[in-house]
VOPA-257745 format. One line per 5 residues: number of its first residue (from 0); their letters; for each residue x, y, z of N, C-alpha, C. Coordinates in steps of 0.02 Angstrom, whole numbers, plus 32768, in hexadecimal, padded with zeros to 4 digits. Example, Ala and Ser with C-alpha at 12.3 -4.5 7.8 and 13.67 -1.06 7.14 Angstrom:
BEGIN
0> AS> 8294 7EE4 8186 8267 7F1F 8186 8294 7F5B 8186 ~ 8282 7F90 8162 82AC 7FCB 8165 8285 8002 818A
***
This chain:
BEGIN
0> MLPDH> E292 91E2 5C26 E286 91DF 5BDD E2A7 9218 5BBC ~ E2C9 9216 5B8E E2F0 9257 5B74 E2B1 9283 5B3E ~ E2BE 92C3 5B3C E29A 92D8 5B08 E2A9 92C8 5AB5 ~ E275 92BD 5AA0 E270 9290 5A63 E255 92CB 5A31 ~ E231 92F2 5A3F E21D 932C 5A08 E243 9369 5A01
5> PQRLA> E24C 936E 59C9 E285 93CB 59C7 E24D 93F3 59D5 ~ E217 9400 59C1 E1E6 9451 59E1 E1EF 943C 5A1F ~ E1D7 93F7 5A3A E1D4 9408 5A88 E207 9414 5AB4 ~ E247 93F7 5A8F E285 93F1 5AA5 E2A0 943E 5AB5 ~ E287 9477 5A7C E28B 94A7 5A7B E270 94E3 5AAF
10> SLCGL> E232 94C0 5AAF E20A 94E7 5AE8 E222 94E1 5B3E ~ E240 949E 5B40 E24C 948B 5B79 E282 94AF 5B7D ~ E2BF 94BE 5B51 E2F3 94E8 5B63 E2F3 9536 5B65 ~ E2B8 9545 5B39 E2BF 958C 5B38 E2D3 95B2 5B05 ~ E2C9 95EF 5AE2 E2DD 9611 5AC0 E326 962C 5AD4
15> GNENL> E360 9609 5AAF E3A3 9618 5ABA E3C2 95F0 5B0E ~ E392 95C4 5B14 E39F 959E 5B3E E383 95B5 5B99 ~ E359 95F2 5B89 E34C 9611 5BC9 E331 95FC 5C04 ~ E307 95C2 5BF1 E2F4 958D 5C28 E326 9564 5C5C ~ E354 9545 5C38 E38F 9524 5C5C E3BC 9553 5C68
20> RLIEE> E3D3 958F 5C5B E3E8 95C3 5C77 E3D7 95DC 5CB4 ~ E383 95DB 5CBC E35E 95F0 5CFE E36A 95B5 5D36 ~ E361 958E 5D19 E362 9543 5D36 E3A7 9548 5D67 ~ E3DE 9557 5D33 E425 954D 5D51 E42C 9590 5D96 ~ E407 95CC 5D82 E41E 95FE 5DA8 E3E7 9608 5DDE
25> RLGVR> E3B3 95D7 5DEE E384 95C9 5E19 E39B 958F 5E3C ~ E3BB 955A 5E28 E3BD 952E 5E5E E412 9525 5E54 ~ E441 9556 5E3E E47F 9534 5E4C E49A 94FB 5E31 ~ E48D 94E3 5DEE E4A5 94B6 5DCA E4BD 94D2 5D8C ~ E4D8 9491 5D55 E4F0 94A7 5D1F E4D2 9474 5CED
30> VLSRG> E4AB 9489 5CBB E46E 9450 5C94 E493 945F 5C46 ~ E4BA 943A 5C33 E4BF 9427 5BEF E496 93F4 5BC8 ~ E495 9409 5B8C E45C 93E7 5B58 E477 93D9 5B1D ~ E474 93A9 5AFD E496 939F 5AC3 E463 936E 5A9D ~ E43A 9391 5A68 E410 9365 5A52 E3CE 934E 5A90
35> NAFEV> E3BF 9317 5A81 E38C 930F 5AC0 E3A6 92DE 5AFC ~ E3E8 92F4 5B04 E40E 92DD 5B4D E421 931B 5B79 ~ E410 9307 5BB3 E422 9349 5BE3 E460 932A 5C15 ~ E488 9362 5C29 E4A9 933B 5C60 E4BA 937A 5C7E ~ E4A6 9372 5CCC E49F 9391 5D05 E4D9 938F 5D2F
40> RGEEP> E500 93C3 5D3D E52E 93CD 5D77 E51E 93EA 5DAB ~ E52A 93D5 5DE6 E50E 940A 5E28 E527 93CB 5E62 ~ E513 93E7 5E96 E50C 93BA 5ED0 E4E8 9383 5EC8 ~ E4FC 933F 5EE8 E4DD 930A 5ED5 E49A 92F5 5EFD ~ E476 9320 5F31 E437 932E 5F3D E40A 9341 5F0C
45> LMPVV> E424 9382 5EEB E3F5 939A 5EA0 E3F0 9371 5E6F ~ E410 933E 5E61 E404 9329 5E32 E3CD 9311 5E17 ~ E39C 92DB 5E57 E35A 92CA 5E3D E32E 9308 5E3B ~ E342 933E 5E5A E315 9365 5E5E E2FF 9391 5E09 ~ E346 93B9 5DF3 E34B 93C1 5DBA E322 93A0 5D82
50> QALLV> E33A 9358 5D8A E331 9319 5D5F E2CC 9323 5D58 ~ E2B8 9318 5D8D E27A 9315 5D94 E24F 935B 5D71 ~ E270 9393 5D83 E25C 93CD 5D6E E25C 93CF 5D1C ~ E29E 93B9 5CF7 E2AF 93BF 5CBB E268 9378 5C9B ~ E252 934C 5CC1 E226 9330 5CA7 E1EE 9347 5CA4
55> DLYAM> E1CC 9368 5CDB E18B 9381 5CE3 E189 93C4 5CBC ~ E1BB 93EA 5CB7 E1B8 9422 5C78 E1B4 93FB 5C42 ~ E1C9 93CB 5C27 E1CD 93AF 5BDA E189 939A 5BD2 ~ E166 9378 5C0D E124 935C 5BFF E0E4 9395 5BFF ~ E0FA 93D6 5C0C E0D1 9407 5C05 E0D0 941E 5BA7
60> TQGGA> E0F5 9414 5B8E E102 9428 5B4D E0DD 93E6 5B21 ~ E0B2 93C3 5B3E E098 9390 5B1B E053 93A0 5AE7 ~ E063 9394 5AB1 E027 93AC 5A7A E053 93F2 5A61 ~ E081 940D 5A6E E097 9436 5A41 E08E 9481 5A7B ~ E085 9482 5ABD E07E 94B6 5AD2 E0B7 94D0 5AEB
65> DLQPD> E0B7 9518 5ADC E0F9 953E 5AFA E0F7 954D 5B3E ~ E13D 953E 5B56 E13C 9549 5BB0 E142 9596 5BB9 ~ E116 95A6 5BE3 E100 95F2 5BF3 E140 95FD 5C2A ~ E15C 9642 5C31 E18C 964A 5C70 E167 963F 5CA7 ~ E12D 9646 5CB4 E113 9644 5D0A E104 95F7 5D0B
70> QVHLH> E100 95C5 5CDD E0FE 9588 5CE0 E144 9572 5CF6 ~ E17F 9590 5CDA E1CA 9572 5CF1 E1C8 958C 5D30 ~ E1AB 95C9 5D38 E1BE 95EF 5D8B E194 95C5 5DB8 ~ E160 95AD 5DA1 E13A 959D 5DE6 E163 9545 5DEB ~ E16E 951D 5DB4 E187 94F0 5DCD E1D6 94E0 5DE4
75> LQDAE> E200 952B 5DCD E239 952A 5DF5 E233 952B 5E3C ~ E1EB 9559 5E53 E1E2 956A 5E9B E1DF 952D 5EC0 ~ E1BA 94FD 5EB1 E1AF 94B9 5EBA E1F7 9499 5EC4 ~ E223 94A4 5E8B E25A 946B 5E9F E288 949D 5EC7 ~ E288 94D0 5ED8 E2BA 94EC 5EF6 E2A1 94DD 5F45
80> IEART> E263 94E5 5F51 E251 94C4 5F8E E271 9470 5F92 ~ E26F 9454 5F6D E27A 9406 5F77 E2CD 940D 5F7F ~ E2EF 9434 5F5D E33D 9432 5F66 E344 9447 5FA1 ~ E320 946D 5FCA E32D 9489 600B E32B 944E 6036 ~ E2FA 9428 603B E2ED 93F2 604C E30A 939E 6043
85> SGTHP> E323 93B2 5FFE E331 937A 5FDA E378 933B 6015 ~ E370 9304 602D E39B 92D8 6048 E386 92E5 608F ~ E350 9313 60AE E348 930E 60F1 E304 92EE 60FC ~ E2C6 92ED 60C9 E290 92CE 60E4 E276 92BD 60A5 ~ E24A 9282 609E E233 9266 6054 E207 92A1 6041
90> AQPNP> E1F5 92A9 600C E1BE 92CB 5FEE E17C 92AD 5FF9 ~ E14D 92DE 600C E108 92CD 6014 E0E1 92DE 5FDD ~ E0C0 92A4 5FCA E093 92B9 5F92 E054 92F0 5F97 ~ E056 9330 5F72 E020 9358 5F7E DFF2 9354 5F54 ~ DFA5 934D 5F71 DF6B 933E 5F4B DF5A 9368 5F1F
95> WDKPG> DF76 93B6 5F1C DF6A 93DB 5EFA DF95 93F1 5EB5 ~ DFCD 93BB 5ECE E008 93BA 5E83 DFFB 9399 5E51 ~ DFBC 938A 5E43 DFAC 9362 5E08 DFA3 939C 5DBA ~ DFB1 938D 5D82 DFA4 93B1 5D47 DF5C 93AD 5D41 ~ DF43 93DF 5D23 DF05 93E8 5D0D DED3 93EC 5D42
100> INEVR> DEE0 93E1 5D80 DEB2 93E4 5DC0 DE98 941D 5DCF ~ DE50 9432 5DD9 DE28 9484 5DDB DE37 949E 5DAC ~ DE2E 948C 5D6A DE2A 94CA 5D3B DDE7 94D1 5D31 ~ DDF1 9524 5D18 DDA3 9542 5D1B DD9C 9559 5CD1 ~ DD6B 954B 5CB6 DD4F 9551 5C75 DD32 9587 5C67
105> TPKVL> DD35 95BD 5C46 DD1A 9600 5C37 DD07 960C 5BE6 ~ DCD3 9629 5BD7 DCD2 9629 5B8D DD08 9651 5B5E ~ DD3F 9676 5B7B DD70 967B 5B51 DDBB 965C 5B6F ~ DDC9 964A 5B9B DE08 9625 5BB4 DDEE 95EF 5BDD ~ DE13 95B5 5BD6 DE17 9591 5C16 DE4D 9597 5C38
110> VKPKG> DE40 959F 5C7E DE62 95C6 5CB7 DE86 9583 5CE6 ~ DEC9 958B 5CE7 DEE4 9544 5D06 DF18 9573 5D3C ~ DEF5 954A 5D76 DF1E 9559 5DBA DF6C 9549 5DB9 ~ DF87 9573 5DCA DFD5 9568 5DD1 DFFA 9568 5E19 ~ E003 9514 5E12 E02E 9518 5E5E DFFA 94DF 5E9B
115> PNQKK> DFFA 94D4 5ECA DFCA 94B1 5EF9 DFAE 94D6 5F1A ~ DFD0 9516 5F2F DF9F 955A 5F4E DF54 9563 5F14 ~ DF6A 9576 5ED7 DF30 958B 5EC3 DF08 9561 5EA1 ~ DF19 952F 5EA0 DEDB 94E6 5E91 DEC5 94CE 5EE0 ~ DED8 94D9 5F0D DEB4 94DF 5F47 DE94 950E 5F62
120> YVHAI> DE97 954C 5F32 DE6E 9587 5F47 DE25 957F 5F21 ~ DE37 9564 5ED6 DE08 9554 5EBD DDE4 9529 5EC5 ~ DDEE 94E6 5EEA DDCF 94B8 5F05 DDA0 94D5 5F48 ~ DDBD 94EF 5F5C DD9F 950A 5FA5 DD5D 953F 5F92 ~ DD62 955A 5F44 DD35 95AE 5F3F DD02 955F 5F1B
125> QTHDV> DD08 9537 5EFD DCDE 9504 5EEC DCB5 94E0 5F12 ~ DCD1 94D2 5F4D DCB0 94A1 5F84 DC98 94D3 5FC9 ~ DC9E 9514 5FDD DC8E 9533 6013 DC67 9574 5FF7 ~ DC48 958E 601F DC1F 95C5 600B DC3C 960A 6019 ~ DC63 9606 6067 DC98 9637 606F DCDD 9624 6064
130> NFGLG> DCFA 965A 6030 DD4A 9642 602A DD75 9696 602D ~ DDB2 9676 605A DDE3 96BE 6064 DE0E 96A4 6039 ~ DE2D 96C5 6010 DE6C 96C6 5FE6 DEA6 96F8 600C ~ DED5 96DD 6037 DEFB 9704 604D DF43 970D 603C ~ DF65 974E 6022 DFB1 9749 6018 DFBE 977B 5FDE
135> PAGTG> DFFF 9784 5FC6 E022 97C2 5FA5 DFF1 97BB 5F68 ~ E005 97FC 5F4B DFF1 9803 5EFA E01B 97E6 5EE0 ~ DFF2 97C8 5EA4 E01E 979B 5E72 E012 9754 5E6A ~ DFE3 9744 5EA8 DFE3 96F3 5EB8 DFA0 96E4 5E8A ~ DF80 96F8 5E75 DF42 96ED 5E4A DF02 96F0 5E6D
140> KTYLA> DF07 96FC 5EA6 DEC0 970D 5ED6 DE7D 971A 5EA8 ~ DE8A 975E 5E91 DE45 9780 5E7E DE44 9761 5E38 ~ DE7D 974C 5E05 DE6D 9731 5DCD DE34 96F7 5DCC ~ DE5C 96BB 5DF0 DE35 967B 5DF1 DE00 9688 5E13 ~ DDDB 96B8 5E59 DDA5 96C2 5E67 DD76 96D9 5E30
145> VACAV> DD85 9704 5E00 DD53 971C 5DD1 DD48 96E2 5D90 ~ DD7D 96C3 5D91 DD71 9681 5D65 DD3E 9656 5D80 ~ DD4B 9643 5DBC DD16 961C 5DDE DCC6 9637 5DE3 ~ DCCB 968B 5DE5 DC87 9697 5DE0 DC5B 96A0 5D96 ~ DC8C 96A5 5D66 DC7B 9699 5D27 DC64 9657 5D19
150> NAYMR> DC96 9626 5D30 DC7E 95E1 5D1C DC3A 95D7 5D39 ~ DC2F 95E4 5D78 DBF7 95D2 5D9E DBAD 95F7 5D86 ~ DBC4 9639 5D6D DB8B 9659 5D40 DB77 9625 5D03 ~ DBAF 961D 5CE0 DBA0 95ED 5C9F DB73 95A5 5CA5 ~ DB98 9589 5CD8 DB70 9554 5CF3 DB28 9555 5D08
155> DDVKR> DB1E 9594 5D20 DAD6 95A9 5D41 DAC9 959A 5D8B ~ DB0F 959D 5DA3 DB0B 9596 5DF5 DAF1 95D9 5E1E ~ DAFE 9602 5DE7 DAF8 964E 5E1A DADA 967B 5DE1 ~ DAA4 96AF 5E02 DA86 96D1 5DC9 DAA6 9707 5DB0 ~ DAE2 9731 5DF0 DB00 9769 5DEA DB44 975A 5DFD
160> ILLVR> DB6F 9777 5DDE DBBE 9787 5E04 DBBE 97DB 5E13 ~ DBD4 97DF 5E48 DBDD 9819 5E77 DC28 9821 5E79 ~ DC50 985F 5E68 DC8C 9871 5E73 DC84 98A2 5E9D ~ DCB7 98A5 5EEB DC9B 98CA 5F0F DCF6 98EB 5F25 ~ DCF3 9920 5F35 DD39 9936 5F55 DD27 997C 5F79
165> PAVEA> DD54 9985 5FC1 DD44 99BA 5FE3 DD64 99EF 5FC7 ~ DD3C 9A2F 5FCD DD5B 9A69 5FA3 DD80 9A93 5FDB ~ DDC4 9A6F 5FDE DDFB 9A8D 6005 DE25 9AB0 5FE8 ~ DE40 9AEC 6002 DE76 9B13 5FE7 DEB1 9AEC 5FEF ~ DEF1 9AD9 5FC5 DF23 9AB8 5FCE DF57 9AE7 5FC0
170> GEKLG> DF54 9B21 5FD7 DF81 9B57 5FDE DF6F 9B8C 5FA3 ~ DF36 9B84 5F8F DF14 9BB7 5F50 DEE0 9BD9 5F78 ~ DECF 9C00 5F5C DE88 9C23 5F84 DE5F 9C13 5F42 ~ DE0F 9BF2 5F5B DDE5 9BE9 5F20 DDBD 9C30 5F29 ~ DDBC 9C5C 5F57 DD95 9C7A 5F4A DDB4 9CC0 5F07
175> FLPGD> DDE5 9CBE 5EF1 DE05 9CE1 5EBD DDE4 9CC8 5E74 ~ DDDB 9C84 5E7D DDC6 9C4E 5E36 DD7C 9C7E 5E27 ~ DD6B 9C7C 5DE5 DD2D 9C9E 5DD5 DCF7 9C61 5DD7 ~ DCAE 9C69 5DD7 DC82 9C34 5DD4 DC6F 9C34 5E16 ~ DC38 9BFC 5E18 DC1A 9BE8 5E56 DC48 9BAA 5E79
180> LAQKV> DC26 9B85 5EB4 DC53 9B65 5EBA DC6D 9B22 5EA0 ~ DC3E 9B04 5E72 DC46 9ADB 5E51 DC7D 9ADF 5E1B ~ DC8C 9B13 5E03 DCB0 9B2D 5DD6 DCEB 9B3A 5DEA ~ DCF1 9B58 5E2E DD32 9B5D 5E45 DD4E 9B22 5E68 ~ DD39 9AE5 5E79 DD46 9AA7 5E8F DD5A 9A7E 5E44
185> DPYLR> DD3F 9A9A 5E06 DD3D 9A5C 5DD1 DD82 9A59 5DD7 ~ DDCC 9A77 5DC9 DDF7 9A71 5DB4 DE0D 9A43 5DE7 ~ DE00 9A40 5E2C DE1C 9A06 5E58 DDF8 99C0 5E53 ~ DDD2 99C4 5E19 DD9D 9975 5E03 DDC7 9976 5DD3 ~ DDF1 9987 5DBC DE08 997E 5D63 DE1B 9934 5D69
190> PLYDA> DE43 9911 5D90 DE58 98D2 5D8F DE28 98A6 5D82 ~ DDED 98B6 5D9B DDAD 9875 5DA5 DD98 988C 5D62 ~ DD7D 98BB 5D3C DD77 98BC 5CFD DDA1 98A0 5CCC ~ DDE0 98B0 5CDA DE19 9884 5CAD DE18 9841 5CA6 ~ DE01 981C 5CE2 DDEE 97DF 5CE7 DDAD 97BC 5CC0
195> LYDML> DD86 97E5 5CCF DD46 97DB 5CAA DD42 97D8 5C60 ~ DD6C 9812 5C4A DD68 981D 5C07 DDA3 97E7 5BEB ~ DDCE 97C0 5C00 DDF8 978E 5BF3 DDC9 9757 5BE3 ~ DD92 9751 5C0B DD77 9702 5C12 DD34 9713 5BFA ~ DD16 974A 5BE1 DCD0 9748 5BBB DCD8 9779 5B81
200> GFEKV> DD09 9790 5B78 DD0B 97D8 5B46 DCED 980D 5B49 ~ DD01 984F 5B2F DCDB 9892 5B3B DC92 9897 5B3E ~ DC88 987A 5B02 DC35 9884 5AFB DC0B 985E 5B25 ~ DC22 981E 5B43 DBF2 97FE 5B5D DBE7 980F 5BA8 ~ DC32 982E 5BC8 DC31 9842 5C0A DC0B 988E 5C03
205> DRLIE> DC0C 98BB 5BC5 DBE8 98FE 5BC3 DB9F 98D2 5BD7 ~ DB90 98B4 5BAA DB36 989D 5BA2 DB1C 9889 5BE9 ~ DB50 9850 5C19 DB45 9837 5C4A DB35 9879 5C84 ~ DB74 98B3 5C72 DB79 98DF 5CA6 DB38 990C 5CA9 ~ DB14 991E 5C67 DAD5 993C 5C47 DAA3 9923 5C6E
210> RNVIE> DA9F 98E3 5C67 DA54 98B5 5C82 DA66 98AF 5CD7 ~ DA9B 98BC 5D00 DAA7 98BF 5D43 DAA5 987C 5D59 ~ DABD 984B 5D17 DADD 980A 5D35 DB13 9807 5D4C ~ DB42 9836 5D40 DB9A 983D 5D45 DB91 988A 5D67 ~ DBA1 988E 5DAC DB92 98C8 5DE6 DBE3 98DB 5E00
215> VAPLA> DBFF 9916 5DDC DC3A 992D 5E0E DC2F 996F 5E2C ~ DC3F 995B 5E77 DC2C 999B 5E97 DC4F 9999 5ECF ~ DC61 99D4 5EEF DC85 99DB 5F2C DC53 99BA 5F5F ~ DC6C 99A2 5F98 DC5F 998E 5FD3 DC22 99A0 6004 ~ DC20 99F4 6001 DBEC 9A10 601A DBAE 9A05 5FF0
220> YMRGR> DBB7 99F3 5FB6 DB63 99DF 5F9A DB45 99A8 5FB3 ~ DB63 997F 5FD1 DB4E 993D 5FF7 DB1F 9942 6039 ~ DB22 997B 604B DAFE 998D 608D DAB4 9978 608E ~ DA9B 994D 60A4 DA44 9943 60A2 DA2F 9923 6079 ~ DA6F 98EF 6050 DA4E 98C1 6016 DA58 9877 6029
225> TLSHA> DA37 985E 601A DA36 9808 601F DA50 97D8 5FDF ~ DA79 97D9 5FDF DA9E 97AC 5F91 DA89 976C 5F90 ~ DA5A 9754 5F6F DA4C 9706 5F64 DA56 96EF 5F25 ~ DA6E 96AE 5F08 DA7A 9685 5ED5 DAB5 96BE 5EA9 ~ DAE0 96D0 5ECD DB18 970A 5EB6 DB5B 96DD 5EC4
230> FIILD> DB8A 96FB 5EA3 DBD0 96F9 5EB1 DBE8 9734 5EB8 ~ DC06 972F 5EFA DC26 9781 5F0C DC79 9767 5F25 ~ DC81 97B0 5F03 DCDE 97A6 5F0E DCDC 97FC 5F34 ~ DD0E 97FB 5F62 DD1F 982E 5F8D DD71 982D 5F8A ~ DD75 9865 5F61 DDB2 985D 5F54 DDD4 989B 5F81
235> ESQNT> DE1A 9891 5F7E DE48 98C2 5FB0 DE2C 98C4 5FFD ~ DE14 9897 6020 DDE7 988A 6054 DE12 989F 608F ~ DE58 98B6 6088 DE7D 98BB 60C4 DE6C 9907 60D3 ~ DE4C 992F 6098 DE2E 9977 60A7 DDF2 9988 60C5 ~ DDC8 9949 60D6 DD9C 9946 6100 DD8C 9961 6143
240> TREQM> DD67 997D 6165 DD57 997E 61AE DD40 9934 61DB ~ DD42 9946 620A DD21 98FA 6236 DCD8 98F4 6210 ~ DCB5 993D 622D DC77 993F 620F DC5B 992D 61D2 ~ DC87 9956 619B DC8E 9940 6155 DC83 9904 614F ~ DCB4 98D8 6160 DCC6 988B 615B DC83 986A 616B
245> KMFLT> DC69 9882 61B0 DC2D 9852 61C1 DBE2 9863 619C ~ DBDD 98A3 618C DBBF 98BA 615B DBBA 9894 611A ~ DBF1 988B 60EE DBFA 9864 60B6 DBF1 9819 60C9 ~ DBF9 9800 60F9 DC05 97A5 6102 DBB3 979F 6114 ~ DB87 97D1 6130 DB38 97C2 613B DB0A 97DF 610E
250> RIGFG> DB2D 97E8 60D0 DB06 97F1 608F DB06 97B3 606A ~ DB1E 977D 6076 DB27 9746 6069 DAE1 971B 606F ~ DAB8 970A 601F DA7D 96F1 6035 DA6C 96B1 601E ~ DA3D 968C 6009 DA4D 9648 5FFF DA5D 963E 5FAC ~ DA87 9610 5F9C DA8E 95E5 5F69 DAD2 9618 5F49
255> STAVI> DAFD 9638 5F6E DB20 967F 5F73 DB6C 964D 5F79 ~ DB9E 9673 5F55 DBF7 9664 5F67 DC25 969F 5F67 ~ DC33 96A9 5F9E DC64 96DF 5FB2 DCA2 96D5 5FAF ~ DCC5 96FE 5F85 DD18 96F3 5FA1 DD33 9732 5FA4 ~ DD54 9735 5FEE DD7D 977A 5FFA DDB7 9772 5FEA
260> TGDPS> DDEE 9797 5FCE DE20 9799 5FC7 DE41 97C6 5FEC ~ DE83 97D0 5FF3 DEB6 980C 6009 DEF1 97EC 6026 ~ DF11 9831 6029 DF59 981B 605A DF5A 983D 6092 ~ DF55 981D 60CB DF5A 983B 6102 DF9C 986A 6126 ~ DFCF 9869 60F5 DFF7 988F 6106 E00D 98CD 60DD
265> QVDLP> DFCC 98DA 60A4 DFCB 9908 6086 DF8A 9943 60A2 ~ DF8E 9942 60DB DF5E 9962 60EF DF61 99BD 60E9 ~ DF32 99D5 60C3 DF24 9A2A 60AE DEEB 9A48 60D6 ~ DEE7 9A36 6110 DE9D 9A52 614B DED3 9A82 616A ~ DEB3 9AAE 617D DEC5 9AE0 61A9 DEE8 9ABD 61DF
270> RNMSS> DF23 9AE1 6211 DF39 9ABA 6237 DF0D 9AAF 627E ~ DEE0 9AD9 628A DEAB 9AC7 62BB DE7D 9A95 62AF ~ DE79 9A66 627E DE43 9A42 6255 DE6F 9A02 6261 ~ DE4F 99C8 6270 DE60 9971 6261 DE48 9968 6237 ~ DE6D 992C 6206 DE4A 9909 61D1 DE1F 98DB 61DA
275> GLKHA> DDE7 98DE 61BA DDA3 98B3 61BB DDCA 9867 61A5 ~ DE04 986C 617B DE0B 982D 615F DE2A 9807 61A1 ~ DE66 9839 61BC DE89 9804 61F6 DE60 97FE 6227 ~ DE22 9826 6229 DDF1 9805 6273 DDD4 97C5 6256 ~ DDBC 97D6 6222 DD97 979A 6200 DDC1 9750 620B
280> IEVLE> DDF8 975C 61E9 DE2F 970F 61FB DE19 96FA 6247 ~ DE28 972D 626C DE2E 9711 62B9 DDD9 96E6 62CD ~ DDB1 9712 62C2 DD79 96FF 62CB DD4E 96BF 62AC ~ DD5F 96BD 626D DD46 967B 6245 DD7C 9647 623D ~ DDA7 9641 624D DDD5 9610 6248 DDA3 95D7 6267
285> GVEGI> DDAB 959D 6243 DD8B 9555 6267 DD32 9564 6260 ~ DD17 959A 623B DCC2 9591 623F DCC8 9570 61FD ~ DC9F 9539 6211 DC7C 950B 61C2 DC6F 9540 6189 ~ DC7D 9521 614A DC59 9538 6116 DC87 9579 6108 ~ DCBF 9590 612A DCF4 95C3 6104 DD36 959C 6100
290> SFVHF> DD59 95B5 60C9 DD95 958D 60BA DDCC 95E2 60B3 ~ DDFA 95C4 60DE DE37 9602 60DD DE69 95D4 60A8 ~ DE7F 95F7 6074 DED6 95EB 6059 DEEE 9614 604F ~ DF32 9601 6069 DF65 9645 6071 DF92 9635 604A ~ DFA8 9666 601E DFD6 966F 5FE0 E023 967A 5FFE
295> GSQDV> E059 966C 5FEC E097 9696 5FFD E0C9 96B8 5FC8 ~ E0FD 96B9 5FC7 E11E 96DD 5FA2 E12F 96A2 5F5E ~ E129 9667 5F75 E147 9641 5F55 E106 962F 5F0C ~ E0C7 9638 5F28 E097 9641 5EFF E08C 9669 5EC7 ~ E0B1 96A8 5ED2 E0C7 96DD 5EAB E0C9 96C9 5E5C
300> VRHPM> E08B 96D8 5E21 E098 96C6 5DDB E0AE 9709 5DAD ~ E0D0 9744 5DCF E0E6 9766 5DA4 E145 975D 5DA3 ~ E156 9786 5D8B E1A6 978B 5D81 E1C8 9776 5DCA ~ E1FD 9747 5DC9 E211 972F 5E04 E228 976D 5E25 ~ E235 9796 5E13 E255 97DD 5E3E E221 97F0 5E71
305> VQRIV> E1E3 97E5 5E5E E1A5 97FA 5E93 E1A2 97D5 5EC6 ~ E1B2 978D 5EBA E1B8 975C 5EF5 E1F0 9763 5F24 ~ E228 9781 5F08 E267 979E 5F2B E24A 97D1 5F5B ~ E228 9816 5F35 E210 9848 5F4D E1D7 983D 5F8E ~ E1B6 9806 5F83 E17E 97F5 5FC1 E1A0 97D9 5FFC
310> DAYER> E1DB 97AE 5FE8 E202 9789 6011 E235 97C0 6041 ~ E235 97FB 601E E26A 9823 603C E239 9854 606E ~ E20B 9866 605F E1C7 988C 6096 E1B8 9859 60C6 ~ E1AB 9817 60B1 E1A6 97F6 60EE E1E0 97ED 6120 ~ E210 97F1 611B E242 97ED 6149 E252 982E 616D
315> WDDKQ> E240 985C 6143 E255 989F 616B E210 98B4 6194 ~ E1D9 9890 618F E1AB 988C 61AD E1B3 986A 61F2 ~ E1CB 9827 61E1 E1D8 9806 621D E1FD 982E 6252 ~ E23C 984C 6235 E265 9873 6265 E24F 98A4 6283 ~ E216 98CD 6266 E1FA 990E 6283 E1D8 98F8 62C2
320> EPERN> E1A9 98B9 62B0 E177 989C 62EC E190 98A7 6324 ~ E1C1 9891 6341 E1DF 988F 638A E1DB 98CD 639F ~ E200 98F6 636A E206 993A 6382 E1B6 996F 638B ~ E189 9958 635A E157 9981 6375 E136 995E 63B2 ~ E135 991E 63BA E113 98F8 63F6 E13D 9916 6447
325> GR> E179 9930 6435 E1A8 993C 646D E196 998E 6488 ~ E171 99B4 644C E15E 99EE 6475 E12F 9A08 6491
***
């Protein structure tokens, strides 16, 4: 079906045809548009891939919605994967690749998971007591977890939300910062605050913090507590020790949901300490009631350059691994 609405057509093409230029650059084709007719030039196996991409992107402009750069980027990632395998294997349907699946409603925003892994992640959080979201920065692990926490609280599924991070010095010295431990670690918790403000608004978040309904705290404050009927998020968990991770996981009480997010490749612990996240992945894999969702560079929803940077670092790490093992 050809585009037939001028506003939706303009959104599909982008300002100055920037969306079409991005498709050309990423897929190695030429896309020509005249009115509501499109012509695609390139290798024959790519034709159905580009056609399906244009149809999908046009469908997203339904109701006058403007295409966002991250939406085009994510659809292009799927198209690139399909382009690499076109003509070799028939495409397998992905149960998480449906529009509107696992959307999370919060008072201020409707959070829409982008891509199959984000949708799988949200579904896992909604159906498991303990969940691990693993992968590089920019894949939405923390933001989606906070959205699920806010949604669970608004539905009265939980009574409290706890946002926790290990107080690890990532190249800076916490001792030189003013204030007590909570104040020292506050800058490290800023992404969690920002997500809450997006979904609840500044005033409501501040009121809930005053009433201890929302608690933002360093991991050290969790020792000795049992957390029932709570939604608990442990962020940057790659910087926990084995003992801290075990301590955190054993704090979980009845009626609680825990989400542990982290990037195993970004450990800031001292060299003589092993990551509690890496250890937990090995120990808990296959345990009933625990979900693991692994994100990759293809799930990065930031600038496409971030995806390429993540890929470059992964290639470098892969080359270094044999050398480290041979020492």
